[in-house]
The first five atom37 places (N, CA, C, CB, O) and aatype in JSON, in Angstrom:
{
  "aatype": [6, 11, 9, 4, 15, 3, 10, 2, 10, 0, 6, 0, 12, 3, 10, 9, 6, 10, 10, 19, 0, 3, 8, 9, 19, 7, 10, 3, 10, 5, 19, 15, 6, 19, 8, 3, 5, 9, 17, 19, 14, 15, 9, 10, 0, 1, 1, 6, 2, 10, 0, 6, 5, 0, 0, 0, 6, 7, 19, 5, 7, 1, 3, 7, 19, 0, 6, 3, 1, 15, 6, 0, 19, 14, 14, 12, 16, 19, 9, 13, 1, 10, 0, 7, 19, 3, 7, 6, 0, 16, 6, 3, 1, 19, 6, 15, 10, 19, 3, 0, 15, 15, 3, 7, 0, 6, 0, 5, 1, 5, 19, 11, 1, 1, 11, 0, 10, 4, 5, 0, 13, 2, 0, 4, 7, 7, 0, 0, 19, 16, 19, 0, 6, 10, 6, 10, 0, 10, 15, 6, 1, 1, 6, 7, 15, 5, 6, 19],
  "atom_mask": [
    [1, 1, 1, 1, 1],
    [1, 1, 1, 1, 1],
    [1, 1, 1, 1, 1],
    [1, 1, 1, 1, 1],
    [1, 1, 1, 1, 1],
    [1, 1, 1, 1, 1],
    [1, 1, 1, 1, 1],
    [1, 1, 1, 1, 1],
    [1, 1, 1, 1, 1],
    [1, 1, 1, 1, 1],
    [1, 1, 1, 1, 1],
    [1, 1, 1, 1, 1],
    [1, 1, 1, 1, 1],
    [1, 1, 1, 1, 1],
    [1, 1, 1, 1, 1],
    [1, 1, 1, 1, 1],
    [1, 1, 1, 1, 1],
    [1, 1, 1, 1, 1],
    [1, 1, 1, 1, 1],
    [1, 1, 1, 1, 1],
    [1, 1, 1, 1, 1],
    [1, 1, 1, 1, 1],
    [1, 1, 1, 1, 1],
    [1, 1, 1, 1, 1],
    [1, 1, 1, 1, 1],
    [1, 1, 1, 0, 1],
    [1, 1, 1, 1, 1],
    [1, 1, 1, 1, 1],
    [1, 1, 1, 1, 1],
    [1, 1, 1, 1, 1],
    [1, 1, 1, 1, 1],
    [1, 1, 1, 1, 1],
    [1, 1, 1, 1, 1],
    [1, 1, 1, 1, 1],
    [1, 1, 1, 1, 1],
    [1, 1, 1, 1, 1],
    [1, 1, 1, 1, 1],
    [1, 1, 1, 1, 1],
    [1, 1, 1, 1, 1],
    [1, 1, 1, 1, 1],
    [1, 1, 1, 1, 1],
    [1, 1, 1, 1, 1],
    [1, 1, 1, 1, 1],
    [1, 1, 1, 1, 1],
    [1, 1, 1, 1, 1],
    [1, 1, 1, 1, 1],
    [1, 1, 1, 1, 1],
    [1, 1, 1, 1, 1],
    [1, 1, 1, 1, 1],
    [1, 1, 1, 1, 1],
    [1, 1, 1, 1, 1],
    [1, 1, 1, 1, 1],
    [1, 1, 1, 1, 1],
    [1, 1, 1, 1, 1],
    [1, 1, 1, 1, 1],
    [1, 1, 1, 1, 1],
    [1, 1, 1, 1, 1],
    [1, 1, 1, 0, 1],
    [1, 1, 1, 1, 1],
    [1, 1, 1, 1, 1],
    [1, 1, 1, 0, 1],
    [1, 1, 1, 1, 1],
    [1, 1, 1, 1, 1],
    [1, 1, 1, 0, 1],
    [1, 1, 1, 1, 1],
    [1, 1, 1, 1, 1],
    [1, 1, 1, 1, 1],
    [1, 1, 1, 1, 1],
    [1, 1, 1, 1, 1],
    [1, 1, 1, 1, 1],
    [1, 1, 1, 1, 1],
    [1, 1, 1, 1, 1],
    [1, 1, 1, 1, 1],
    [1, 1, 1, 1, 1],
    [1, 1, 1, 1, 1],
    [1, 1, 1, 1, 1],
    [1, 1, 1, 1, 1],
    [1, 1, 1, 1, 1],
    [1, 1, 1, 1, 1],
    [1, 1, 1, 1, 1],
    [1, 1, 1, 1, 1],
    [1, 1, 1, 1, 1],
    [1, 1, 1, 1, 1],
    [1, 1, 1, 0, 1],
    [1, 1, 1, 1, 1],
    [1, 1, 1, 1, 1],
    [1, 1, 1, 0, 1],
    [1, 1, 1, 1, 1],
    [1, 1, 1, 1, 1],
    [1, 1, 1, 1, 1],
    [1, 1, 1, 1, 1],
    [1, 1, 1, 1, 1],
    [1, 1, 1, 1, 1],
    [1, 1, 1, 1, 1],
    [1, 1, 1, 1, 1],
    [1, 1, 1, 1, 1],
    [1, 1, 1, 1, 1],
    [1, 1, 1, 1, 1],
    [1, 1, 1, 1, 1],
    [1, 1, 1, 1, 1],
    [1, 1, 1, 1, 1],
    [1, 1, 1, 1, 1],
    [1, 1, 1, 1, 1],
    [1, 1, 1, 0, 1],
    [1, 1, 1, 1, 1],
    [1, 1, 1, 1, 1],
    [1, 1, 1, 1, 1],
    [1, 1, 1, 1, 1],
    [1, 1, 1, 1, 1],
    [1, 1, 1, 1, 1],
    [1, 1, 1, 1, 1],
    [1, 1, 1, 1, 1],
    [1, 1, 1, 1, 1],
    [1, 1, 1, 1, 1],
    [1, 1, 1, 1, 1],
    [1, 1, 1, 1, 1],
    [1, 1, 1, 1, 1],
    [1, 1, 1, 1, 1],
    [1, 1, 1, 1, 1],
    [1, 1, 1, 1, 1],
    [1, 1, 1, 1, 1],
    [1, 1, 1, 1, 1],
    [1, 1, 1, 1, 1],
    [1, 1, 1, 1, 1],
    [1, 1, 1, 0, 1],
    [1, 1, 1, 0, 1],
    [1, 1, 1, 1, 1],
    [1, 1, 1, 1, 1],
    [1, 1, 1, 1, 1],
    [1, 1, 1, 1, 1],
    [1, 1, 1, 1, 1],
    [1, 1, 1, 1, 1],
    [1, 1, 1, 1, 1],
    [1, 1, 1, 1, 1],
    [1, 1, 1, 1, 1],
    [1, 1, 1, 1, 1],
    [1, 1, 1, 1, 1],
    [1, 1, 1, 1, 1],
    [1, 1, 1, 1, 1],
    [1, 1, 1, 1, 1],
    [1, 1, 1, 1, 1],
    [1, 1, 1, 1, 1],
    [1, 1, 1, 1, 1],
    [1, 1, 1, 0, 1],
    [1, 1, 1, 1, 1],
    [1, 1, 1, 1, 1],
    [1, 1, 1, 1, 1],
    [1, 1, 1, 1, 1]
  ],
  "atom_positions": [
    [[109.27, 72.97, 128.41], [109.94, 72.09, 129.34], [111.15, 71.44, 128.7], [108.98, 71.04, 129.85], [112.2, 71.31, 129.33]],
    [[111.01, 71.03, 127.43], [112.12, 70.37, 126.74], [113.3, 71.31, 126.59], [111.68, 69.87, 125.37], [114.43, 70.92, 126.85]],
    [[113.05, 72.53, 126.19], [114.13, 73.5, 126.01], [114.85, 73.73, 127.34], [113.59, 74.84, 125.45], [116.07, 73.72, 127.41]],
    [[114.07, 73.94, 128.38], [114.66, 74.18, 129.7], [115.46, 72.98, 130.18], [113.58, 74.51, 130.71], [116.56, 73.15, 130.72]],
    [[114.95, 71.78, 129.99], [115.69, 70.6, 130.45], [116.95, 70.38, 129.61], [114.8, 69.35, 130.4], [117.98, 69.97, 130.15]],
    [[116.89, 70.65, 128.3], [118.07, 70.52, 127.45], [119.16, 71.5, 127.84], [117.7, 70.72, 126.0], [120.35, 71.21, 127.69]],
    [[118.77, 72.66, 128.34], [119.73, 73.68, 128.75], [120.06, 73.62, 130.24], [119.2, 75.06, 128.41], [120.73, 74.5, 130.77]],
    [[119.59, 72.58, 130.9], [119.78, 72.44, 132.35], [119.21, 73.63, 133.11], [121.26, 72.27, 132.68], [119.81, 74.09, 134.09]],
    [[118.06, 74.13, 132.66], [117.38, 75.25, 133.31], [115.99, 74.83, 133.76], [117.3, 76.45, 132.36], [115.07, 75.65, 133.76]],
    [[115.84, 73.58, 134.14], [114.52, 73.07, 134.49], [113.84, 73.88, 135.58], [114.63, 71.63, 134.93], [112.62, 74.01, 135.6]],
    [[114.62, 74.45, 136.5], [114.05, 75.25, 137.58], [113.69, 76.65, 137.11], [115.02, 75.33, 138.74], [113.0, 77.38, 137.82]],
    [[114.14, 77.04, 135.93], [113.97, 78.42, 135.45], [112.87, 78.55, 134.41], [115.26, 78.93, 134.88], [112.95, 79.43, 133.56]],
    [[111.85, 77.7, 134.46], [110.77, 77.75, 133.47], [110.1, 79.12, 133.42], [109.73, 76.68, 133.77], [109.67, 79.56, 132.36]],
    [[110.0, 79.78, 134.56], [109.33, 81.08, 134.6], [110.16, 82.18, 133.94], [109.04, 81.47, 136.04], [109.65, 83.27, 133.69]],
    [[111.43, 81.9, 133.65], [112.3, 82.91, 133.06], [112.34, 82.84, 131.54], [113.7, 82.76, 133.61], [112.94, 83.71, 130.9]],
    [[111.72, 81.82, 130.95], [111.78, 81.63, 129.5], [110.55, 82.25, 128.84], [111.88, 80.12, 129.15], [109.42, 82.09, 129.31]],
    [[110.79, 82.95, 127.74], [109.71, 83.48, 126.89], [109.87, 82.88, 125.51], [109.73, 85.05, 126.83], [110.98, 82.73, 125.01]],
    [[108.75, 82.53, 124.91], [108.75, 82.03, 123.53], [108.11, 83.08, 122.64], [108.01, 80.67, 123.42], [107.01, 83.56, 122.93]],
    [[108.79, 83.43, 121.55], [108.27, 84.42, 120.61], [107.96, 83.76, 119.28], [109.29, 85.57, 120.42], [108.78, 83.03, 118.72]],
    [[106.76, 84.02, 118.78], [106.33, 83.54, 117.47], [105.69, 84.73, 116.77], [105.34, 82.31, 117.57], [104.7, 85.29, 117.26]],
    [[106.24, 85.12, 115.64], [105.69, 86.22, 114.84], [105.5, 87.48, 115.69], [104.34, 85.81, 114.21], [104.44, 88.11, 115.65]],
    [[106.52, 87.84, 116.45], [106.51, 89.05, 117.29], [105.42, 89.03, 118.36], [106.32, 90.27, 116.42], [104.91, 90.08, 118.74]],
    [[105.07, 87.85, 118.84], [104.14, 87.69, 119.95], [104.78, 86.78, 120.98], [102.77, 87.1, 119.46], [105.37, 85.76, 120.64]],
    [[104.67, 87.15, 122.24], [105.11, 86.26, 123.32], [103.97, 85.3, 123.58], [105.52, 87.07, 124.63], [102.88, 85.7, 123.99]],
    [[104.23, 84.02, 123.34], [103.17, 83.02, 123.49], [103.32, 82.3, 124.82], [103.2, 82.0, 122.32], [104.43, 82.06, 125.3]],
    [[102.18, 81.96, 125.41], [102.16, 81.23, 126.67], [102.78, 79.86, 126.52], [0.0, 0.0, 0.0], [102.63, 79.21, 125.48]],
    [[103.48, 79.42, 127.54], [104.16, 78.13, 127.49], [103.2, 76.95, 127.48], [105.1, 78.0, 128.66], [103.59, 75.84, 127.12]],
    [[101.96, 77.18, 127.85], [100.99, 76.09, 127.92], [100.12, 75.96, 126.67], [100.1, 76.27, 129.12], [99.22, 75.12, 126.63]],
    [[100.37, 76.78, 125.65], [99.56, 76.73, 124.42], [99.98, 75.57, 123.54], [99.68, 78.05, 123.65], [101.15, 75.18, 123.52]],
    [[99.02, 75.02, 122.82], [99.28, 73.93, 121.88], [100.06, 74.46, 120.68], [97.95, 73.27, 121.43], [99.74, 75.53, 120.15]],
    [[101.08, 73.73, 120.26], [101.91, 74.15, 119.14], [101.07, 74.3, 117.87], [103.05, 73.16, 118.9], [101.24, 75.26, 117.12]],
    [[100.16, 73.35, 117.63], [99.35, 73.41, 116.41], [98.45, 74.64, 116.39], [98.5, 72.14, 116.28], [98.24, 75.24, 115.33]],
    [[97.91, 75.02, 117.55], [97.06, 76.21, 117.61], [97.88, 77.48, 117.4], [96.32, 76.27, 118.95], [97.42, 78.41, 116.73]],
    [[99.07, 77.53, 117.98], [99.96, 78.69, 117.77], [100.3, 78.8, 116.29], [101.27, 78.57, 118.64], [100.28, 79.89, 115.72]],
    [[100.6, 77.67, 115.66], [100.92, 77.66, 114.23], [99.75, 78.2, 113.41], [101.28, 76.24, 113.77], [99.91, 79.09, 112.59]],
    [[98.56, 77.64, 113.65], [97.39, 77.99, 112.85], [96.86, 79.4, 113.12], [96.3, 77.0, 113.08], [96.38, 80.06, 112.21]],
    [[96.94, 79.85, 114.37], [96.29, 81.1, 114.72], [97.24, 82.3, 114.83], [95.57, 80.93, 116.02], [96.79, 83.44, 114.83]],
    [[98.53, 82.05, 114.93], [99.48, 83.17, 115.02], [100.45, 83.16, 113.84], [100.26, 83.1, 116.33], [100.58, 84.16, 113.14]],
    [[101.13, 82.02, 113.62], [102.16, 81.96, 112.59], [101.59, 82.12, 111.17], [102.91, 80.64, 112.7], [102.03, 82.99, 110.43]],
    [[100.64, 81.29, 110.8], [100.1, 81.32, 109.43], [99.49, 82.69, 109.1], [99.05, 80.22, 109.25], [99.8, 83.24, 108.04]],
    [[98.63, 83.26, 109.95], [98.1, 84.6, 109.62], [99.19, 85.67, 109.48], [97.12, 85.03, 110.68], [99.06, 86.57, 108.65]],
    [[100.26, 85.57, 110.27], [101.33, 86.58, 110.16], [102.07, 86.43, 108.83], [102.31, 86.45, 111.33], [102.43, 87.44, 108.22]],
    [[102.3, 85.2, 108.39], [102.98, 84.97, 107.1], [102.1, 85.46, 105.96], [103.31, 83.47, 106.91], [102.58, 86.13, 105.04]],
    [[100.81, 85.14, 106.0], [99.9, 85.58, 104.94], [99.78, 87.09, 104.91], [98.52, 84.95, 105.13], [99.72, 87.68, 103.83]],
    [[99.74, 87.73, 106.07], [99.67, 89.2, 106.12], [100.95, 89.81, 105.56], [99.44, 89.68, 107.56], [100.9, 90.81, 104.84]],
    [[102.09, 89.21, 105.89], [103.36, 89.71, 105.35], [103.4, 89.59, 103.84], [104.54, 88.94, 105.97], [103.85, 90.51, 103.16]],
    [[102.93, 88.46, 103.32], [102.92, 88.26, 101.86], [101.99, 89.27, 101.19], [102.47, 86.83, 101.52], [102.31, 89.82, 100.13]],
    [[100.84, 89.51, 101.82], [99.91, 90.47, 101.25], [100.5, 91.88, 101.23], [98.59, 90.46, 102.02], [100.35, 92.61, 100.25]],
    [[101.18, 92.25, 102.31], [101.83, 93.57, 102.35], [102.89, 93.69, 101.27], [102.46, 93.8, 103.72], [103.0, 94.72, 100.61]],
    [[103.68, 92.62, 101.09], [104.7, 92.64, 100.04], [104.07, 92.73, 98.66], [105.58, 91.4, 100.14], [104.58, 93.44, 97.79]],
    [[102.97, 92.02, 98.45], [102.28, 92.07, 97.15], [101.73, 93.46, 96.88], [101.15, 91.04, 97.1], [101.82, 93.96, 95.76]],
    [[101.17, 94.09, 97.91], [100.65, 95.45, 97.74], [101.77, 96.42, 97.43], [99.91, 95.9, 99.0], [101.61, 97.3, 96.58]],
    [[102.9, 96.28, 98.11], [104.05, 97.15, 97.83], [104.56, 96.94, 96.42], [105.18, 96.9, 98.84], [104.86, 97.9, 95.71]],
    [[104.65, 95.68, 96.0], [105.12, 95.38, 94.65], [104.17, 95.93, 93.61], [105.28, 93.87, 94.47], [104.61, 96.47, 92.58]],
    [[102.86, 95.82, 93.85], [101.88, 96.35, 92.9], [101.97, 97.87, 92.83], [100.46, 95.92, 93.29], [101.87, 98.46, 91.76]],
    [[102.17, 98.5, 93.98], [102.28, 99.96, 94.0], [103.53, 100.44, 93.27], [102.29, 100.47, 95.45], [103.53, 101.52, 92.67]],
    [[104.58, 99.65, 93.34], [105.83, 100.01, 92.68], [105.88, 99.51, 91.23], [107.01, 99.46, 93.45], [106.82, 99.82, 90.5]],
    [[104.89, 98.74, 90.83], [104.85, 98.21, 89.47], [105.81, 97.06, 89.26], [0.0, 0.0, 0.0], [106.15, 96.75, 88.12]],
    [[106.25, 96.42, 90.32], [107.17, 95.29, 90.22], [106.38, 94.05, 89.88], [107.98, 95.09, 91.54], [105.32, 93.8, 90.45]],
    [[106.91, 93.25, 88.94], [106.24, 92.01, 88.58], [107.19, 90.85, 88.77], [105.73, 92.06, 87.14], [108.41, 91.02, 88.85]],
    [[106.63, 89.68, 88.83], [107.42, 88.47, 89.04], [107.98, 87.95, 87.75], [0.0, 0.0, 0.0], [108.14, 88.69, 86.77]],
    [[108.3, 86.64, 87.74], [108.87, 85.99, 86.57], [107.91, 86.09, 85.38], [109.2, 84.52, 86.87], [106.69, 86.07, 85.55]],
    [[108.47, 86.2, 84.2], [107.72, 86.22, 82.95], [106.74, 87.39, 82.87], [106.97, 84.92, 82.78], [105.75, 87.31, 82.14]],
    [[107.0, 88.46, 83.6], [106.16, 89.64, 83.53], [104.82, 89.51, 84.22], [0.0, 0.0, 0.0], [103.95, 90.36, 84.02]],
    [[104.64, 88.47, 85.02], [103.38, 88.24, 85.71], [103.62, 88.45, 87.2], [102.83, 86.81, 85.43], [104.67, 88.07, 87.72]],
    [[102.66, 89.06, 87.87], [102.79, 89.25, 89.32], [102.97, 87.91, 89.99], [101.56, 90.0, 89.9], [102.32, 86.93, 89.61]],
    [[103.85, 87.84, 90.99], [104.16, 86.58, 91.66], [102.95, 86.01, 92.38], [105.31, 86.77, 92.64], [102.13, 86.75, 92.92]],
    [[102.86, 84.68, 92.39], [101.78, 83.97, 93.1], [102.12, 83.9, 94.58], [101.58, 82.54, 92.51], [103.21, 83.48, 94.94]],
    [[101.19, 84.31, 95.43], [101.42, 84.34, 96.88], [100.82, 83.13, 97.58], [100.84, 85.62, 97.47], [100.65, 83.15, 98.8]],
    [[100.48, 82.08, 96.84], [99.81, 80.93, 97.45], [100.78, 79.8, 97.8], [98.73, 80.41, 96.53], [100.33, 78.7, 98.15]],
    [[102.1, 80.04, 97.71], [103.04, 78.98, 98.03], [102.92, 78.59, 99.5], [104.48, 79.42, 97.71], [102.31, 79.3, 100.3]],
    [[103.51, 77.47, 99.83], [103.38, 76.9, 101.17], [103.93, 77.85, 102.24], [104.1, 75.55, 101.25], [104.83, 78.65, 101.98]],
    [[103.38, 77.72, 103.41], [103.84, 78.51, 104.56], [105.12, 77.87, 105.09], [102.73, 78.58, 105.68], [105.16, 76.65, 105.27]],
    [[106.16, 78.66, 105.33], [107.41, 78.08, 105.84], [107.24, 77.53, 107.26], [108.54, 79.13, 105.82], [106.27, 77.87, 107.94]],
    [[108.16, 76.69, 107.69], [108.08, 76.17, 109.07], [108.06, 77.31, 110.09], [109.27, 75.23, 109.35], [108.65, 78.37, 109.88]],
    [[107.37, 77.07, 111.18], [107.22, 78.09, 112.21], [108.56, 78.33, 112.91], [106.15, 77.67, 113.24], [109.27, 77.4, 113.29]],
    [[108.89, 79.6, 113.06], [110.1, 80.0, 113.76], [109.72, 80.38, 115.18], [110.8, 81.19, 113.04], [108.86, 81.23, 115.4]],
    [[110.35, 79.73, 116.15], [110.11, 80.01, 117.56], [111.42, 80.48, 118.17], [109.55, 78.74, 118.31], [112.43, 79.78, 118.12]],
    [[111.39, 81.66, 118.74], [112.57, 82.22, 119.41], [112.34, 82.1, 120.91], [112.83, 83.72, 118.98], [111.29, 82.49, 121.41]],
    [[113.31, 81.57, 121.61], [113.18, 81.54, 123.07], [114.25, 82.45, 123.65], [113.31, 80.09, 123.63], [115.37, 82.52, 123.14]],
    [[113.89, 83.12, 124.7], [114.81, 84.05, 125.35], [114.5, 84.1, 126.84], [114.71, 85.46, 124.72], [113.43, 83.68, 127.29]],
    [[115.44, 84.62, 127.58], [115.24, 84.81, 129.01], [114.44, 86.09, 129.21], [116.6, 84.87, 129.76], [114.78, 87.13, 128.64]],
    [[113.41, 86.02, 130.0], [112.55, 87.18, 130.26], [113.29, 88.21, 131.08], [111.25, 86.74, 130.98], [114.01, 87.87, 132.02]],
    [[113.12, 89.46, 130.73], [113.65, 90.56, 131.52], [115.11, 90.87, 131.33], [0.0, 0.0, 0.0], [115.63, 91.76, 132.01]],
    [[115.82, 90.18, 130.44], [117.25, 90.43, 130.26], [117.5, 91.8, 129.63], [117.88, 89.34, 129.4], [118.39, 92.53, 130.07]],
    [[116.72, 92.15, 128.61], [116.89, 93.44, 127.93], [115.83, 94.45, 128.34], [116.85, 93.25, 126.42], [115.51, 95.34, 127.57]],
    [[115.3, 94.33, 129.51], [114.25, 95.23, 129.96], [112.89, 94.6, 129.77], [0.0, 0.0, 0.0], [112.77, 93.41, 129.5]],
    [[111.88, 95.43, 129.91], [110.49, 94.95, 129.79], [110.17, 94.62, 128.33], [109.51, 96.01, 130.33], [110.53, 95.37, 127.42]],
    [[109.48, 93.51, 128.12], [109.1, 93.09, 126.77], [108.08, 94.05, 126.17], [108.53, 91.66, 126.79], [107.19, 94.54, 126.87]],
    [[108.22, 94.32, 124.88], [107.29, 95.22, 124.19], [106.32, 94.47, 123.29], [108.06, 96.23, 123.37], [105.37, 95.07, 122.77]],
    [[106.54, 93.17, 123.09], [105.67, 92.38, 122.23], [104.35, 92.08, 122.94], [106.35, 91.07, 121.82], [104.27, 92.05, 124.16]],
    [[103.32, 91.85, 122.13], [102.03, 91.46, 122.67], [102.14, 90.06, 123.28], [100.93, 91.5, 121.58], [102.84, 89.2, 122.75]],
    [[101.42, 89.85, 124.38], [101.39, 88.53, 125.02], [100.12, 87.8, 124.59], [101.44, 88.67, 126.57], [99.04, 88.37, 124.54]],
    [[100.29, 86.52, 124.28], [99.16, 85.66, 123.93], [99.15, 84.52, 124.93], [99.25, 85.13, 122.44], [100.01, 83.64, 124.89]],
    [[98.19, 84.55, 125.83], [98.1, 83.53, 126.88], [97.05, 82.47, 126.57], [97.8, 84.18, 128.21], [97.07, 81.38, 127.14]],
    [[96.11, 82.79, 125.66], [95.08, 81.82, 125.29], [94.7, 82.02, 123.83], [93.84, 81.95, 126.2], [94.84, 83.11, 123.28]],
    [[94.23, 80.95, 123.23], [93.8, 80.97, 121.84], [92.42, 80.34, 121.74], [94.81, 80.23, 120.92], [92.0, 79.61, 122.63]],
    [[91.73, 80.62, 120.65], [90.43, 80.02, 120.41], [90.65, 78.54, 120.16], [89.7, 80.69, 119.21], [91.58, 78.15, 119.45]],
    [[89.8, 77.72, 120.74], [89.9, 76.27, 120.55], [89.61, 75.95, 119.09], [88.91, 75.51, 121.49], [88.49, 76.12, 118.61]],
    [[90.63, 75.48, 118.39], [90.49, 75.19, 116.95], [89.59, 74.0, 116.69], [91.85, 74.95, 116.33], [89.16, 73.79, 115.55]],
    [[89.3, 73.21, 117.7], [88.46, 72.04, 117.49], [86.97, 72.38, 117.45], [88.73, 71.02, 118.57], [86.15, 71.53, 117.13]],
    [[86.63, 73.63, 117.78], [85.22, 74.0, 117.71], [84.77, 74.0, 116.26], [84.98, 75.39, 118.35], [85.54, 74.32, 115.36]],
    [[83.52, 73.63, 116.04], [83.0, 73.47, 114.68], [83.1, 74.75, 113.86], [81.57, 73.01, 114.73], [83.48, 74.7, 112.69]],
    [[82.76, 75.88, 114.44], [82.78, 77.14, 113.7], [84.16, 77.52, 113.22], [0.0, 0.0, 0.0], [84.33, 77.93, 112.07]],
    [[85.14, 77.4, 114.09], [86.51, 77.76, 113.72], [87.05, 76.81, 112.66], [87.42, 77.75, 114.95], [87.7, 77.25, 111.71]],
    [[86.79, 75.52, 112.82], [87.26, 74.54, 111.85], [86.59, 74.75, 110.49], [86.99, 73.11, 112.36], [87.25, 74.66, 109.46]],
    [[85.32, 75.02, 110.49], [84.6, 75.28, 109.23], [85.16, 76.51, 108.54], [83.1, 75.45, 109.48], [85.32, 76.52, 107.32]],
    [[85.44, 77.54, 109.32], [85.99, 78.77, 108.74], [87.37, 78.52, 108.15], [86.06, 79.89, 109.81], [87.7, 79.04, 107.08]],
    [[88.19, 77.72, 108.83], [89.52, 77.39, 108.3], [89.41, 76.6, 107.01], [90.33, 76.59, 109.33], [90.17, 76.84, 106.07]],
    [[88.47, 75.67, 106.95], [88.28, 74.88, 105.74], [87.86, 75.75, 104.56], [87.24, 73.79, 105.97], [88.33, 75.56, 103.44]],
    [[86.97, 76.71, 104.82], [86.53, 77.63, 103.77], [87.71, 78.44, 103.25], [85.42, 78.57, 104.29], [87.86, 78.63, 102.04]],
    [[88.55, 78.92, 104.16], [89.72, 79.71, 103.75], [90.69, 78.86, 102.94], [90.44, 80.3, 104.99], [91.24, 79.33, 101.94]],
    [[90.9, 77.62, 103.37], [91.8, 76.73, 102.63], [91.28, 76.45, 101.23], [92.0, 75.42, 103.38], [92.02, 76.51, 100.26]],
    [[89.98, 76.16, 101.14], [89.39, 75.89, 99.82], [89.49, 77.11, 98.91], [87.93, 75.46, 99.96], [89.79, 76.98, 97.72]],
    [[89.22, 78.27, 99.48], [89.31, 79.5, 98.69], [90.73, 79.72, 98.17], [88.85, 80.71, 99.52], [90.92, 80.08, 97.01]],
    [[91.73, 79.5, 99.03], [93.13, 79.66, 98.63], [93.49, 78.65, 97.54], [94.06, 79.49, 99.84], [94.2, 79.0, 96.58]],
    [[93.02, 77.41, 97.67], [93.3, 76.41, 96.65], [92.65, 76.76, 95.31], [92.82, 75.03, 97.11], [93.26, 76.61, 94.25]],
    [[91.43, 77.24, 95.37], [90.73, 77.63, 94.14], [91.42, 78.81, 93.47], [89.28, 77.98, 94.44], [91.55, 78.84, 92.25]],
    [[91.86, 79.77, 94.26], [92.57, 80.92, 93.71], [93.88, 80.48, 93.05], [92.86, 81.96, 94.81], [94.23, 80.95, 91.97]],
    [[94.6, 79.57, 93.71], [95.86, 79.08, 93.14], [95.6, 78.29, 91.86], [96.6, 78.2, 94.16], [96.33, 78.42, 90.88]],
    [[94.55, 77.47, 91.87], [94.18, 76.67, 90.7], [93.83, 77.58, 89.53], [92.99, 75.74, 91.03], [94.24, 77.33, 88.4]],
    [[93.09, 78.64, 89.81], [92.7, 79.58, 88.77], [93.9, 80.4, 88.29], [91.61, 80.51, 89.28], [94.03, 80.66, 87.09]],
    [[94.78, 80.8, 89.21], [95.93, 81.63, 88.86], [96.89, 80.91, 87.92], [96.67, 82.06, 90.11], [97.52, 81.55, 87.07]],
    [[97.0, 79.59, 88.06], [97.93, 78.86, 87.19], [97.25, 78.39, 85.9], [98.49, 77.65, 87.94], [97.87, 77.68, 85.11]],
    [[96.0, 78.79, 85.68], [95.31, 78.42, 84.45], [94.64, 77.06, 84.51], [0.0, 0.0, 0.0], [94.23, 76.53, 83.48]],
    [[94.54, 76.5, 85.69], [93.97, 75.16, 85.84], [92.52, 75.07, 85.42], [0.0, 0.0, 0.0], [92.09, 74.06, 84.86]],
    [[91.75, 76.12, 85.7], [90.33, 76.09, 85.35], [90.15, 76.06, 83.83], [89.59, 77.32, 85.95], [89.33, 75.31, 83.31]],
    [[90.92, 76.87, 83.12], [90.81, 76.91, 81.67], [91.22, 75.57, 81.05], [91.68, 78.04, 81.1], [90.57, 75.09, 80.12]],
    [[92.29, 74.97, 81.57], [92.75, 73.68, 81.05], [91.71, 72.6, 81.32], [94.1, 73.28, 81.69], [91.45, 71.77, 80.45]],
    [[91.1, 72.61, 82.49], [90.08, 71.62, 82.85], [88.88, 71.74, 81.93], [89.65, 71.79, 84.31], [88.36, 70.73, 81.45]],
    [[88.42, 72.96, 81.69], [87.27, 73.17, 80.79], [87.62, 72.7, 79.38], [86.85, 74.66, 80.78], [86.8, 72.06, 78.73]],
    [[88.81, 73.02, 78.9], [89.22, 72.6, 77.56], [89.27, 71.07, 77.46], [90.6, 73.19, 77.21], [88.84, 70.5, 76.45]],
    [[89.78, 70.41, 78.49], [89.84, 68.95, 78.48], [88.44, 68.34, 78.5], [90.66, 68.43, 79.67], [88.19, 67.35, 77.82]],
    [[87.54, 68.93, 79.29], [86.16, 68.43, 79.31], [85.49, 68.59, 77.95], [85.35, 69.16, 80.38], [84.79, 67.69, 77.48]],
    [[85.7, 69.74, 77.32], [85.12, 69.95, 75.99], [85.66, 68.94, 74.99], [85.4, 71.38, 75.51], [84.92, 68.41, 74.16]],
    [[86.97, 68.66, 75.06], [87.58, 67.68, 74.17], [87.0, 66.3, 74.41], [89.1, 67.66, 74.35], [86.67, 65.58, 73.46]],
    [[86.87, 65.91, 75.67], [86.32, 64.6, 76.0], [84.88, 64.48, 75.53], [86.4, 64.34, 77.52], [84.48, 63.44, 75.01]],
    [[84.08, 65.55, 75.7], [82.69, 65.52, 75.24], [82.6, 65.42, 73.73], [81.96, 66.76, 75.72], [81.77, 64.68, 73.2]],
    [[83.45, 66.16, 73.03], [83.4, 66.1, 71.56], [83.84, 64.72, 71.06], [84.29, 67.2, 70.94], [83.28, 64.21, 70.09]],
    [[84.83, 64.11, 71.7], [85.25, 62.76, 71.32], [84.15, 61.75, 71.6], [86.54, 62.35, 72.07], [83.94, 60.81, 70.83]],
    [[83.44, 61.96, 72.69], [82.34, 61.05, 73.04], [81.22, 61.17, 72.02], [81.82, 61.35, 74.47], [80.64, 60.17, 71.6]],
    [[80.91, 62.42, 71.63], [79.86, 62.62, 70.62], [80.24, 61.99, 69.29], [79.58, 64.12, 70.43], [79.42, 61.35, 68.64]],
    [[81.51, 62.17, 68.89], [81.99, 61.58, 67.64], [81.91, 60.06, 67.67], [83.44, 62.02, 67.36], [81.54, 59.43, 66.69]],
    [[82.26, 59.49, 68.82], [82.21, 58.03, 68.99], [80.79, 57.5, 68.93], [0.0, 0.0, 0.0], [80.57, 56.41, 68.39]],
    [[79.82, 58.23, 69.45], [78.43, 57.77, 69.41], [77.82, 57.94, 68.04], [77.59, 58.51, 70.43], [76.87, 57.22, 67.71]],
    [[78.32, 58.86, 67.23], [77.78, 59.04, 65.89], [78.28, 57.96, 64.94], [78.15, 60.42, 65.36], [77.6, 57.62, 63.97]],
    [[79.46, 57.41, 65.21], [80.02, 56.38, 64.33], [79.3, 55.05, 64.48], [81.51, 56.2, 64.62], [79.37, 54.23, 63.56]],
    [[78.63, 54.8, 65.57], [77.99, 53.52, 65.83], [76.77, 53.35, 65.04], [77.67, 53.36, 67.25], [76.11, 52.32, 65.14]]
  ]
}
């Protein structure tokens, strides 16, 4: 509605299509659900495809190590266009999405987020540093208790 009113096309709402990640999304869908269920999976799939291609070609990232694919997801790109201008649309239409507020979907998203964070933490050597720091703290504690 905002796009149409800004362009003085308020009467032409039926002529506007919104595209996100090569999908025509329904105008009544929640932005947050489109982001979580269409945009983020498409970005992650693209990154995975690029990583597989790089691995197959033997390409490595900085310092001779394969690049980390856990960086933040870029802002969602939404393309709006007039329907039917270039012929019939070939993109898939998404008119409804799973309610993200349901317990199962939210729990699954949390598990995926935690897994991604753990993988990133491990990839940067965080687990090894944490274990080393704990061992150092324990040895200092033991030394301190023996001096008393």
